[in-house]
Backbone as CSV, one residue per row, in Angstrom:
resi,resn,N_x,N_y,N_z,CA_x,CA_y,CA_z,C_x,C_y,C_z
1,UNK,0.843,-1.183,0.000,0.000,0.000,0.000,0.882,1.237,0.000
2,UNK,0.631,2.097,-0.940,1.394,3.341,-1.046,0.560,4.484,-0.474
3,UNK,0.882,4.898,0.748,0.115,5.946,1.430,0.205,7.282,0.712
4,UNK,1.211,7.474,-0.108,1.382,8.741,-0.805,0.338,8.963,-1.886
5,UNK,-0.239,7.894,-2.402,-1.222,8.069,-3.464,-2.642,7.727,-3.021
6,UNK,-2.836,7.490,-1.735,-4.158,7.167,-1.213,-5.064,8.398,-1.266
7,UNK,-6.237,8.235,-1.818,-7.243,9.298,-1.881,-7.821,9.481,-0.473
8,UNK,-7.615,10.642,0.128,-8.081,10.880,1.493,-9.601,10.851,1.603
9,UNK,-10.303,11.069,0.503,-11.761,10.972,0.539,-12.213,9.554,0.861
10,UNK,-11.405,8.574,0.507,-11.739,7.199,0.853,-11.733,7.003,2.363
11,UNK,-10.850,7.714,3.045,-10.791,7.608,4.509,-12.014,8.244,5.150
12,UNK,-12.538,9.288,4.532,-13.783,9.897,5.024,-14.930,8.895,4.938
13,UNK,-14.983,8.156,3.839,-16.015,7.129,3.669,-15.833,6.042,4.732
14,UNK,-14.608,5.610,4.937,-14.315,4.590,5.952,-14.811,5.049,7.328
15,UNK,-14.465,6.255,7.715,-14.840,6.778,9.029,-16.358,6.872,9.163
16,UNK,-17.040,7.293,8.098,-18.492,7.411,8.157,-19.156,6.037,8.236
17,UNK,-18.605,5.078,7.514,-19.133,3.713,7.609,-18.938,3.137,9.008
18,UNK,-17.833,3.467,9.646,-17.625,3.029,11.031,-18.707,3.587,11.954
19,UNK,-19.070,4.847,11.720,-20.094,5.484,12.558,-21.483,4.934,12.266
20,UNK,-21.840,4.856,10.986,-23.218,4.541,10.605,-23.522,3.063,10.446
21,UNK,-22.525,2.299,10.028,-22.674,0.853,9.800,-23.694,0.517,8.705
22,UNK,-24.033,1.500,7.868,-24.938,1.299,6.730,-24.443,2.158,5.577
23,UNK,-24.345,1.569,4.399,-23.852,2.302,3.232,-24.777,3.462,2.897
24,UNK,-26.086,3.233,2.908,-27.023,4.296,2.538,-26.989,5.453,3.539
25,UNK,-26.862,5.161,4.819,-26.776,6.235,5.828,-25.467,7.009,5.684
26,UNK,-24.391,6.290,5.438,-23.100,6.956,5.234,-23.162,7.853,4.002
27,UNK,-23.780,7.366,2.953,-23.913,8.157,1.729,-24.672,9.446,2.007
28,UNK,-25.771,9.348,2.725,-26.571,10.528,3.061,-25.754,11.521,3.881
29,UNK,-25.043,11.029,4.878,-24.233,11.899,5.738,-23.113,12.590,4.964
30,UNK,-22.567,11.905,3.968,-21.452,12.458,3.187,-21.917,13.273,1.983
31,UNK,-23.204,13.240,1.706,-23.717,13.945,0.530,-23.349,13.249,-0.769
32,UNK,-23.257,11.923,-0.706,-22.898,11.123,-1.870,-24.025,10.151,-2.181
33,UNK,-23.976,9.555,-3.353,-24.932,8.510,-3.688,-24.483,7.196,-3.056
34,UNK,-25.429,6.271,-2.908,-25.090,4.956,-2.369,-24.079,4.247,-3.268
35,UNK,-24.232,4.300,-4.617,-23.217,3.670,-5.460,-21.829,4.298,-5.310
36,UNK,-21.771,5.598,-5.065,-20.473,6.257,-4.891,-19.782,5.752,-3.625
37,UNK,-20.534,5.556,-2.556,-19.958,5.041,-1.311,-19.529,3.590,-1.495
38,UNK,-20.353,2.807,-2.179,-19.986,1.410,-2.445,-18.712,1.332,-3.275
39,UNK,-18.589,2.201,-4.265,-17.386,2.232,-5.097,-16.171,2.660,-4.280
40,UNK,-16.345,3.652,-3.421,-15.238,4.097,-2.563,-14.795,2.963,-1.643
41,UNK,-15.753,2.220,-1.105,-15.418,1.093,-0.237,-14.669,0.020,-1.036
42,UNK,-15.095,-0.234,-2.255,-14.405,-1.208,-3.109,-12.956,-0.786,-3.332
43,UNK,-12.747,0.495,-3.645,-11.391,1.008,-3.866,-10.547,0.910,-2.606
44,UNK,-11.135,1.246,-1.467,-10.402,1.192,-0.203,-10.046,-0.246,0.166
45,UNK,-10.957,-1.161,-0.108,-10.666,-2.576,0.126,-9.463,-3.021,-0.692
46,UNK,-9.406,-2.584,-1.938,-8.271,-2.937,-2.792,-6.981,-2.311,-2.275
47,UNK,-7.033,-1.057,-1.871,-5.842,-0.355,-1.380,-5.298,-0.969,-0.094
48,UNK,-6.195,-1.330,0.820,-5.772,-1.821,2.127,-5.659,-3.340,2.194
49,UNK,-6.169,-4.021,1.170,-6.039,-5.472,1.131,-6.859,-6.203,2.179
50,UNK,-8.019,-5.641,2.503,-8.897,-6.266,3.500,-10.337,-5.944,3.129
51,UNK,-11.265,-6.791,3.524,-12.695,-6.554,3.254,-13.210,-5.325,4.002
52,UNK,-12.633,-5.020,5.150,-12.958,-3.885,6.012,-14.324,-3.983,6.672
53,UNK,-15.363,-4.330,5.912,-16.717,-4.469,6.462,-17.380,-5.687,5.838
54,UNK,-18.190,-6.369,6.641,-18.984,-7.490,6.163,-20.456,-7.107,6.285
55,UNK,-21.221,-7.415,5.243,-22.669,-7.163,5.299,-23.324,-8.192,6.211
56,UNK,-24.138,-7.704,7.129,-24.909,-8.572,8.006,-26.350,-8.068,8.024
57,UNK,-27.234,-8.804,8.655,-28.632,-8.385,8.760,-28.772,-7.076,9.532
58,UNK,-27.828,-6.801,10.417,-27.893,-5.577,11.221,-27.037,-4.445,10.669
59,UNK,-26.458,-4.627,9.486,-25.656,-3.570,8.875,-24.247,-4.033,8.571
60,UNK,-23.385,-3.083,8.298,-22.001,-3.363,7.948,-21.180,-3.502,9.227
61,UNK,-20.597,-4.672,9.418,-19.776,-4.915,10.599,-18.295,-4.859,10.215
62,UNK,-17.501,-4.062,10.940,-16.081,-3.948,10.607,-15.313,-5.237,10.894
63,UNK,-14.307,-5.476,10.067,-13.416,-6.610,10.286,-12.460,-6.276,11.432
64,UNK,-11.731,-7.268,11.870,-10.730,-7.045,12.922,-9.689,-6.028,12.452
65,UNK,-9.305,-6.113,11.174,-8.320,-5.168,10.637,-8.877,-3.747,10.639
66,UNK,-10.138,-3.593,10.234,-10.760,-2.261,10.225,-10.762,-1.664,11.628
67,UNK,-11.086,-2.479,12.608,-11.082,-1.998,13.993,-9.669,-1.653,14.462
68,UNK,-8.692,-2.382,13.955,-7.295,-2.133,14.340,-6.800,-0.800,13.778
69,UNK,-7.120,-0.499,12.525,-6.595,0.724,11.909,-7.494,1.942,12.142
70,UNK,-8.718,1.717,12.601,-9.679,2.808,12.774,-9.168,3.955,13.646
71,UNK,-8.589,3.703,14.808,-8.140,4.829,15.637,-7.119,5.723,14.933
72,UNK,-6.156,5.132,14.266,-5.131,5.933,13.583,-5.723,6.709,12.412
73,UNK,-6.585,6.063,11.638,-7.167,6.741,10.477,-8.113,7.859,10.884
74,UNK,-8.928,7.622,11.902,-9.841,8.680,12.323,-9.075,9.828,12.996
75,UNK,-7.997,9.510,13.703,-7.176,10.567,14.295,-6.531,11.400,13.196
76,UNK,-6.058,10.752,12.139,-5.453,11.481,11.017,-6.474,12.410,10.372
77,UNK,-7.697,11.940,10.188,-8.741,12.786,9.609,-9.064,13.960,10.526
78,UNK,-9.108,13.706,11.830,-9.366,14.785,12.787,-8.268,15.837,12.726
79,UNK,-7.020,15.405,12.608,-5.904,16.350,12.517,-5.988,17.186,11.242
80,UNK,-6.318,16.541,10.150,-6.457,17.264,8.887,-7.606,18.255,8.985
81,UNK,-8.715,17.822,9.559,-9.862,18.711,9.729,-9.545,19.879,10.645
82,UNK,-8.745,19.632,11.676,-8.372,20.697,12.602,-7.454,21.732,11.983
83,UNK,-6.730,21.338,10.964,-5.808,22.271,10.314,-6.551,23.429,9.668
84,UNK,-7.748,23.196,9.214,-8.497,24.272,8.571,-8.991,25.302,9.582
85,UNK,-8.969,24.938,10.860,-9.401,25.859,11.902,-8.230,26.447,12.678
86,UNK,-7.028,26.203,12.188,-5.837,26.739,12.843,-5.822,28.257,12.702
87,UNK,-5.159,28.950,13.615,-5.063,30.411,13.496,-4.450,30.806,12.154
88,UNK,-4.855,31.967,11.688,-4.322,32.452,10.407,-2.811,32.522,10.443
89,UNK,-2.206,32.153,9.360,-0.769,32.196,9.223,-0.358,33.632,8.930
90,UNK,0.625,34.114,9.630,1.116,35.466,9.436,2.503,35.386,8.827
91,UNK,2.664,35.981,7.662,3.985,35.982,7.032,4.864,37.030,7.689
92,UNK,6.070,36.638,7.931,7.038,37.580,8.468,7.893,38.089,7.324
93,UNK,8.110,39.359,7.292,8.972,39.942,6.260,10.426,39.762,6.660
94,UNK,11.214,39.157,5.766,12.630,38.935,6.112,13.413,40.213,6.153
């Protein structure tokens, strides 16, 4: 897996699926179509080499690997999201 070319939007889908446990609910929350979320999950599965979620009668259940990487991935997304709220950068004149 090459982290340098990973589409960060796929991580947003992953995090939302962890919260909602349903593709259609995640799609609604992200403002995407259900097929777009399913496609993003397919791409992420290929990138990470794991199923990540299994369909069950009660929704999408994360795999052991998904649960293992979830804290780091969601923390990374939180850090990226927090950067947009950082204080304005002030340029210093040399």
